[in-house]
C-alpha positions in Angstrom: 59.5 36.7 15.8 56.7 35.9 13.3 56.8 37.9 10.4 53.0 38.2 8.7 52.8 39.9 4.7 49.2 41.1 5.3 47.4 42.7 8.1 44.2 44.8 8.1 44.8 48.2 8.0 42.2 49.1 11.1 44.9 47.3 13.1 47.7 49.6 12.7 45.6 52.6 12.4 44.2 51.3 15.8 47.6 51.3 17.1 48.3 54.8 16.0 44.9 55.9 17.1 45.9 55.0 20.7 49.2 56.5 20.4 47.1 59.7 19.0 45.6 59.2 22.7 48.8 59.3 24.6 50.3 62.4 22.8 47.2 64.1 23.7 47.5 63.3 27.3 43.7 61.5 26.6 42.6 58.1 28.1 43.7 55.4 26.0 41.5 54.0 24.1 39.6 57.2 23.5 40.0 57.3 19.8 38.6 54.0 19.8 35.6 54.6 21.8 34.7 57.8 19.3 35.4 55.6 16.1 32.6 53.3 17.8 30.3 55.7 18.2 31.1 57.2 14.8 30.3 53.8 13.0 26.6 53.3 14.9 25.9 56.7 14.5 26.4 56.5 10.6 24.5 53.3 10.7 21.5 54.7 12.9 21.3 57.8 9.9 21.5 55.4 7.5 24.4 56.4 5.2 26.3 54.7 2.6 29.4 52.6 3.7 31.9 54.8 2.2 30.6 57.6 3.8 30.5 55.3 7.3 33.8 54.0 6.3 35.2 57.8 6.5 34.1 58.5 9.8 35.6 55.0 11.4 39.0 56.2 10.0 38.3 60.0 10.6 37.3 59.0 14.4 40.3 56.8 14.9 43.0 59.1 13.2 41.5 62.7 14.0 44.5 63.8 16.0 46.8 62.0 13.7 48.7 65.7 13.1 49.0 66.4 16.8 52.7 66.0 17.0 53.0 68.6 14.5 54.7 71.4 15.8 54.5 70.0 19.6 57.4 71.7 20.8 56.2 75.1 20.0 52.9 74.2 21.5 54.9 73.1 24.4 56.4 76.5 25.0 53.3 78.2 25.0 51.0 75.8 26.7 51.8 74.1 30.0 51.6 70.2 29.6 47.8 69.6 29.6 46.3 72.6 29.6 45.1 72.5 26.0 43.5 69.6 26.8 41.5 70.7 29.7 40.4 73.4 28.6 40.7 74.1 24.7 39.9 70.7 23.2 36.6 70.0 25.0 35.6 74.0 23.4 36.6 73.3 20.0 32.7 72.8 19.1 31.7 75.3 21.7 30.4 79.1 20.8 32.8 81.4 20.0 33.4 82.7 23.4 33.9 79.1 24.7 36.6 78.5 22.4 38.3 81.6 23.6 38.1 81.1 27.2 39.6 77.8 26.3 42.4 79.0 25.0 43.4 81.9 27.6 42.3 79.1 30.2 45.2 77.1 28.7 47.9 79.8 28.7 48.9 80.4 32.3 50.7 77.8 34.6 47.6 77.1 36.9 50.0 76.9 40.5 51.4 80.5 39.5 49.4 83.8 41.1 46.7 85.8 39.8 49.0 88.6 38.6 51.6 86.3 37.1 48.6 84.5 35.1 47.2 87.6 34.1 51.1 88.2 32.6 51.8 85.1 30.9 48.1 85.1 29.2 49.2 89.1 27.9 52.6 88.0 26.8 51.4 84.6 25.3 47.8 85.2 23.8 49.0 87.2 20.6 52.0 84.8 19.6 49.4 82.0 20.2 46.8 83.7 18.0 49.0 84.9 15.0 50.4 81.4 14.5 47.0 78.9 14.9 46.4 79.0 10.9 49.6 78.0 10.1 49.4 75.6 12.8 46.1 74.1 11.5 47.6 74.1 8.2 50.4 71.9 9.0 48.6 70.0 11.2 45.9 68.9 8.3 48.9 68.7 5.9 50.5 66.0 8.0 47.5 64.1 8.4 46.6 63.8 4.8 50.5 63.0 4.0 50.3 60.1 6.8 46.9 58.8 6.2 48.1 58.3 2.4 51.3 56.5 3.5 49.0 54.3 6.1 47.2 53.2 3.0 43.7 54.6 3.0 41.9 55.5 -0.6 42.0 59.3 -1.5 38.6 58.8 -0.5 39.4 59.1 3.5 42.7 60.7 3.8 41.7 63.4 1.4 38.9 64.4 4.1 41.8 65.1 6.8 42.3 69.0 5.7 39.1 69.1 6.9 38.7 67.5 10.3 37.8 70.4 12.1 35.1 71.8 9.9 32.4 73.0 12.0 28.4 73.0 10.8 28.4 77.4 11.8 31.4 77.7 9.3 33.4 79.1 12.2 36.3 76.6 12.3 38.8 74.8 10.4 41.0 76.6 7.5 38.2 76.4 4.6 35.3 77.7 6.3 32.9 75.0 4.9 29.6 75.3 6.5 26.4 73.2 6.7 25.8 70.6 4.0 28.7 71.7 2.1 30.8 69.5 4.7 30.7 66.2 4.1 28.4 64.3 6.1 31.4 62.0 7.2 33.0 64.7 9.1 29.7 65.5 10.3 29.2 62.7 12.2 33.2 63.0 13.4 32.4 65.9 15.0 29.6 64.6 17.0 31.4 61.7 17.7 34.7 63.3 19.2 32.8 65.9 21.0 30.7 63.0 22.8 33.7 61.1 23.9 35.8 64.4 24.8 32.4 65.7 26.6 31.9 61.9 28.6 35.8 61.8 29.6 35.1 65.1 31.0 31.5 64.9 32.6 29.8 61.6 31.9 27.5 60.8 29.7 24.4 62.7 30.7 26.8 65.8 30.6 27.5 64.7 27.1 24.3 64.4 25.8 23.5 67.8 27.2 26.9 69.2 25.9 25.8 67.9 22.5 22.1 69.0 22.5 23.3 73.0 23.2 25.6 72.5 20.4 23.0 71.2 17.6 23.2 74.2 14.7 25.9 75.8 15.8 29.3 73.6 16.1 27.6 70.7 15.2 25.0 69.4 12.6 21.5 69.4 14.2 20.3 66.0 12.8 23.8 64.2 13.9 23.1 65.8 16.9 19.6 65.1 17.9 20.2 61.6 16.3 22.6 60.9 19.0 21.1 62.7 21.7 17.9 60.4 21.1 19.8 57.3 21.2 23.1 57.8 23.1 22.5 54.4 25.3 22.3 52.7 21.9 25.4 54.4 20.2 27.8 54.3 23.2 29.7 51.5 23.8 28.8 49.9 27.3 32.4 49.9 29.3 32.2 46.0 29.4 33.1 45.5 25.7 36.7 45.0 24.6 36.6 48.4 22.7 39.7 46.8 20.3 37.8 43.9 19.3 34.7 46.3 18.9 36.5 48.3 16.9 37.7 45.4 14.3 34.3 44.0 14.2 32.3 46.9 12.8 34.5 48.6 10.5 32.0 48.9 7.8 32.0 48.0 4.3 34.9 45.1 3.5 38.1 45.4 5.4 40.9 47.6 3.9 44.0 45.5 4.1 48.2 46.2 4.0 50.3 44.0 1.9 53.5 43.5 1.6 55.7 47.1 1.2 52.2 48.5 1.9 52.7 47.5 5.3 56.3 49.3 5.8 55.1 51.9 4.1 52.6 52.6 7.1 55.1 51.2 10.1 57.1 54.3 8.4 54.7 56.8 9.1 53.9 55.1 12.3 57.5 56.2 13.3 57.6 59.2 11.4 54.5 60.7 13.5 56.2 59.5 16.7 59.8 61.5 15.6 57.3 64.9 15.0 57.2 65.2 18.4 60.6 66.6 19.1 62.9 68.6 16.4 66.0 66.7 17.3 63.9 63.4 16.7 63.4 63.8 13.1 64.3 60.8 11.0 65.5 58.5 14.1 63.1 55.7 13.5 63.7 55.7 9.6 67.7 55.9 10.4 67.4 53.0 13.3 65.8 51.0 10.6 67.8 51.6 7.6 70.9 51.1 10.0 69.1 47.5 11.7 68.5 46.0 8.0 71.8 46.0 6.9 73.1 44.8 9.9 70.7 42.2 9.9 71.9 40.8 6.7 75.6 40.7 8.4 74.7 39.1 11.0 73.0 36.2 8.6 69.3 37.0 9.2 67.0 35.5 6.7 64.6 37.2 4.6 61.7 36.9 6.9 64.0 38.0 10.1 65.3 40.6 8.1 62.2 42.3 7.4 60.7 41.5 11.0 63.6 43.1 12.9 63.4 46.3 10.5 59.7 46.4 10.8 60.2 46.3 15.0 62.7 49.2 14.3 60.5 51.5 12.9 58.1 51.4 15.3 60.3 51.3 18.5 59.9 54.5 19.7 56.3 55.1 19.3 55.7 55.6 22.7 58.1 58.6 23.3 54.9 60.3 22.3 53.6 60.0 25.9 56.2 62.2 27.2 56.0 66.0 26.8 58.1 67.3 23.7 59.2 69.8 26.1 61.2 67.0 27.9 62.7 66.3 24.6 63.8 69.4 23.9 65.4 70.7 27.5 68.6 71.3 27.2 69.7 70.9 31.0 69.5 68.2 33.4 66.1 66.3 33.6 64.0 66.0 37.4 63.4 62.4 38.4 59.8 62.4 37.3 61.4 63.5 33.5 63.5 60.8 33.7 61.2 58.4 34.9 59.0 59.7 31.7 61.6 59.1 29.7 62.2 55.4 30.6 58.6 54.8 30.5 58.3 55.5 26.5 59.6 51.6 25.7 56.6 50.5 28.1 54.0 52.4 26.1 55.7 51.3 22.3 54.9 47.9 24.3 51.2 48.5 25.5 50.3 50.2 21.9 51.6 47.9 19.5 50.1 44.7 21.9 46.4 44.8 20.9 47.0 44.3 17.2 47.3 40.3 16.7 49.9 41.6 13.7 51.9 44.5 15.7 52.0 42.2 18.9 54.2 39.6 17.2 57.1 43.3 17.1 56.3 44.2 20.1 58.6 42.5 22.1 61.5 43.4 19.8 60.5 46.8 19.2 60.1 47.8 23.0 63.7 46.3 24.3 65.6 48.4 22.5 66.8 49.8 26.1 67.9 46.8 27.5 70.8 45.5 28.1 72.7 42.5 28.4 74.1 43.0 31.7 70.2 43.4 32.9 70.6 47.5 33.5 69.1 48.6 30.6 65.3 49.8 31.0 62.0 49.4 31.2 62.3 45.6 32.4 66.0 45.4 33.7 66.3 42.0 31.5 69.7 40.7 30.6 71.3 38.6 27.9 69.3 34.9 27.9 66.0 37.0 27.8 66.8 39.1 24.8 66.5 37.9 21.1 68.9 38.3 18.5 67.0 40.8 17.1 66.4 42.9 20.2 69.8 43.1 20.7 70.1 44.4 17.1 67.9 46.8 17.3 69.3 48.2 20.5 72.8 48.3 19.5 71.2 50.6 15.8 69.5 52.6 18.4 72.5 53.0 20.4 74.7 54.1 18.1 72.2 56.6 15.7 71.0 58.1 18.9 75.0 58.9 19.5 75.4 60.5 16.2 72.5 62.9 16.7 72.5 66.1 18.3 70.0 66.7 21.3 69.3 70.0 23.1 71.8 68.9 26.2 74.6 67.4 24.2 76.3 67.5 20.7 76.1 64.9 17.8 79.3 62.5 18.2 80.9 61.9 15.1 80.9 58.0 13.6 84.6 57.6 15.1 83.4 58.7 18.4 80.3 56.6 18.5 82.2 53.7 17.3 84.5 54.0 20.2 81.3 54.2 22.7 79.9 51.2 21.1 82.8 49.3 21.6 83.3 50.0 25.2 79.6 49.0 25.8 80.7 45.7 24.4 83.6 44.9 26.0 81.6 46.1 29.3 78.7 43.3 28.4 76.5 45.8 28.2 75.8 45.3 24.4 75.8 42.3 21.7 79.6 42.0 20.6 78.3 40.5 17.6 75.1 43.0 16.7 77.7 45.8 17.7 80.1 44.8 14.7 77.4 44.4 12.4 76.0 47.9 13.1 79.4 49.4 13.2 80.3 47.4 9.4 76.7 48.7 8.3 77.6 52.1 9.3 80.8 52.2 7.7 79.8 51.7 4.2 79.8 55.1 2.0 76.2 55.6 0.6 75.9 55.2 -3.5 75.6 58.8 -5.2 71.7 58.7 -5.8 68.9 61.1 -7.8 67.5 62.5 -5.5 63.8 63.0 -5.1 61.7 65.0 -6.9 64.4 66.7 -8.5 65.9 68.3 -5.8 69.7 69.3 -5.9 72.3 68.6 -3.2 72.0 71.7 -1.7 68.3 71.6 -1.4 68.5 68.3 -0.1 71.1 70.1 2.9 68.6 72.9 3.5 65.6 70.5 4.1 67.4 68.2 6.4 67.9 71.6 8.7 64.6 72.9 7.8 63.0 69.3 8.9 65.2 69.3 12.3 63.3 73.0 13.1 66.1 75.4 11.9 65.0 78.6 10.7 66.5 80.4 7.8 69.2 82.4 9.7 70.2 79.0 10.6 70.1 77.3 7.9 72.2 79.9 6.3 74.7 80.3 9.1 75.1 76.2 8.9 75.4 76.5 5.7 77.8 79.2 5.2 74.9 80.9 2.4 73.2 84.1 2.7 70.0 84.1 4.9 68.3 85.2 1.2 69.8 82.6 -0.7 69.0 79.9 2.3 65.3 81.7 1.7 65.0 81.2 -2.0 65.7 77.6 -1.7 63.6 76.7 0.9 61.1 78.3 -1.8 62.2 76.1 -4.3 61.6 73.1 -2.2 58.0 73.5 -1.4 56.9 73.3 -4.3 59.2 70.8 -5.8 57.6 68.3 -2.9 54.4 69.4 -3.2 53.9 71.0 0.4 53.3 74.5 1.7 54.3 73.7 5.8 57.8 73.4 7.4 56.2 70.1 9.2 54.9 69.1 6.4 58.4 69.1 4.4 60.0 67.1 7.6 57.4 64.2 6.6 59.0 64.3 2.9 62.3 64.4 4.4 61.8 61.2 7.0 59.7 59.3 4.4 62.7 59.5 1.8 65.4 59.4 4.1 66.8 62.9 4.0 66.4 63.8 7.4 70.0 62.8 8.4 72.6 64.9 10.1 75.0 65.1 7.2 75.6 61.9 5.1 73.7 58.9 6.1 75.7 55.6 5.5 72.5 54.0 4.4 70.6 54.7 1.6 67.1 54.0 1.7 66.1 51.2 -0.5 63.2 52.1 -2.9 59.7 50.8 -2.6 58.5 47.8 -4.7 55.0 49.1 -4.8 
């Protein structure tokens, strides 16, 4: 594995944009297409490079908050119905928006009476929860954008991505010229890509034209409609190459520890897909890093395998959150979805010349030395030492984490299971020993970030995993009132206002583990 120490921000963001496509159920490269349209539209409008760069990155990361509360959305809406009915209507009339929500609720295969009952039961809850959901999405989008190394002039706009020209959308209610021009361009570009997917280019032009002056800035919308054929990629170009070549201004770069933080943000994005997964990628990465030292990896190899571990589960966003949260047996189709998440990880990382160096190790974490793993079913001779290590670290960490269908194993039980897997020839014996040695090291007592107390860290960890206030109280043996007071104290300390943002903070600082984690996250040198 070749480890580079500098990469264009657009490469990392581009791969994350592909992940948001999968998380939304959109065609792969949907976000890339919209970024090309936004950039070309910005240039045709004559905006300055700074605004064009904002439009470029805003289009790529339009859905960066899409994994926030995804398990709640999965409870309210069948998989794929929001994408089919609501997302194309976001910039439409209020009536179109409401019809999009209503049509997203019922199971499409149910009878008329059942569908009506489903709407009556679910619509009030969906409408009540919408403002809080949007606030969480925007807050998380800004936090992840900052960790991706984007300047404040870009990630600071992510809280306004859903504003509409007529002031009838978003949290802030901005309207007209009060909305930054970059976001007005993003709105048109993203709507164009959505409508092209739904009905083709001429259909997209007609829809955008009807929304001019309502959902969209009429000047931006008219400019697109007048030059659509010049602004939309022709389908014969490599969208990845076009996206990298059209970044406005000087390319943004990630160097050294900024790369590690950006990859950690990608892992946290994936882990937000379900509360039971919170902190998994970070925990596997920290365990991998410590075990790599014990296996004698040199500094470059340690850095490379740790980076691969950070993004090993990026492909899990392609799986419905309802599957990850399912408490009972999986169907054949659901099992196949899960088996494919490793493949999706590889595909998301492969286009980037930098991330492709991590792709093989990252995507082989479910392979086994005897060839019984997935997604390729390769054996020991085809697995690098790095891949075998990540597989063991992932297995150990997964065993010790509770899941909806089973409790978490104790460290001793996980160690025994790994030993059995090693003796059976499925896991690498050296990697098993290194991981168990690393996991057995007690974490040194450390000062918690933001002045959090030990009890507040416990509360934050449970909150990050989706526990409600009453559940936190029962888990810790404290009253509901006391648990609530802890949460009220935690939010201002860490500078957030939503549970999802608190979960991101917990993952970023290694506080999302179950109980005491054996490996403390090392401080960044940036």
